[in-house]
C-alpha positions in Angstrom: -12.8 -19.9 8.3 -9.8 -18.3 8.1 -8.9 -15.5 10.8 -6.9 -12.4 9.9 -4.3 -13.5 12.5 -4.2 -16.9 10.6 -3.2 -14.7 7.4 0.7 -15.0 5.7 0.0 -11.0 4.4 2.6 -11.0 1.8 3.6 -14.7 0.8 1.5 -13.7 -2.3 2.9 -10.4 -3.5 3.3 -9.6 -7.0 4.4 -6.6 -8.1 2.6 -6.2 -11.4 3.9 -2.6 -12.5 5.8 0.2 -11.6 6.2 3.8 -13.0 8.6 6.3 -12.4 6.5 10.1 -12.2 7.6 12.1 -15.2 8.1 15.0 -12.8 9.5 14.9 -9.7 10.6 11.8 -7.2 8.5 8.8 -7.1 7.2 6.0 -8.4 3.8 4.3 -9.1 3.6 0.7 -7.7 1.0 -2.0 -8.7 0.5 -4.8 -7.5 -1.4 -8.0 -5.8 -1.5 -9.9 -2.4 -4.2 -11.7 0.2 -6.8 -11.5 -2.7 -6.7 -7.3 -2.6 -4.8 -4.9 -5.4 -3.1 -2.0 -4.5 -1.8 1.3 -6.1 0.6 2.8 -4.3 2.7 5.9 -4.7 6.2 5.5 -3.4 9.3 7.8 -2.6 12.7 7.8 -2.4 12.9 9.5 0.4 10.6 10.9 3.5 8.0 13.6 2.8 8.6 16.8 4.1 5.1 16.9 6.1 5.8 14.0 8.4 1.5 14.0 8.1 1.5 13.1 4.2 2.3 9.7 4.7 1.8 6.5 6.3 3.7 6.3 9.2 7.3 6.0 8.5 6.8 4.7 4.8 7.5 7.0 2.2 3.7 5.9 0.9 1.9 9.1 0.5 -0.9 7.6 -2.1 -2.3 3.7 -1.2 -5.4 2.8 -2.8 -6.4 -0.7 -2.2 -9.3 -3.2 -3.5 -10.5 -6.6 -2.4 -10.9 -8.4 -5.2 -13.6 -10.6 -4.4 -16.2 -7.8 -4.1 -14.2 -4.9 -5.9 -14.8 -3.0 -2.8 -12.7 -0.3 -2.3 -11.3 -1.2 1.5 -8.5 1.6 1.8 -7.4 5.1 0.5 -4.7 6.9 1.6 -3.9 10.5 -0.4 -1.7 12.3 2.1 -3.7 11.1 4.6 -6.8 9.1 5.5 -9.7 8.8 2.9 -11.3 5.8 4.1 -10.3 4.0 6.9 -9.3 -0.2 6.8 -12.6 -1.6 6.5 -10.9 -4.5 8.4 -8.4 -6.4 10.1 -7.0 -8.3 6.8 -6.8 -4.6 5.2 -5.1 -3.3 8.3 -2.5 -6.2 8.2 -2.0 -5.1 4.5 -1.4 -1.8 5.3 1.2 -2.4 7.9 2.9 -4.9 5.3 2.9 -2.4 2.5 3.8 0.3 5.1 6.6 -1.9 7.0 8.9 -2.4 3.3 7.3 -1.4 -0.4 9.5 1.5 -0.7 12.9 -0.5 0.5 11.6 -2.8 -2.0 11.4 -0.5 -4.9 14.3 2.1 -4.2 16.8 -1.0 -2.9 
């Protein structure tokens, strides 16, 4: 059995699509990692209201689905809509919040 602490979250990150928004700043990013798929709206700058982004991430929207059962395990839309379902999901959120914007805009 694999515990969340044993995961190497991000080792299999695959960005499958990036789409710049037609109006305003921001890029939609789709991808997979650690048996989950995600969609995120990432910005080059921080939000005017810090409560709109996950921590200091420049991510204002993040949706995560576990691939094994197609269950939505996290959703953030300028605030928490669905909290992380488990430790694995928390690690995925932390990984994406820690560097997705830098990866997309560097």
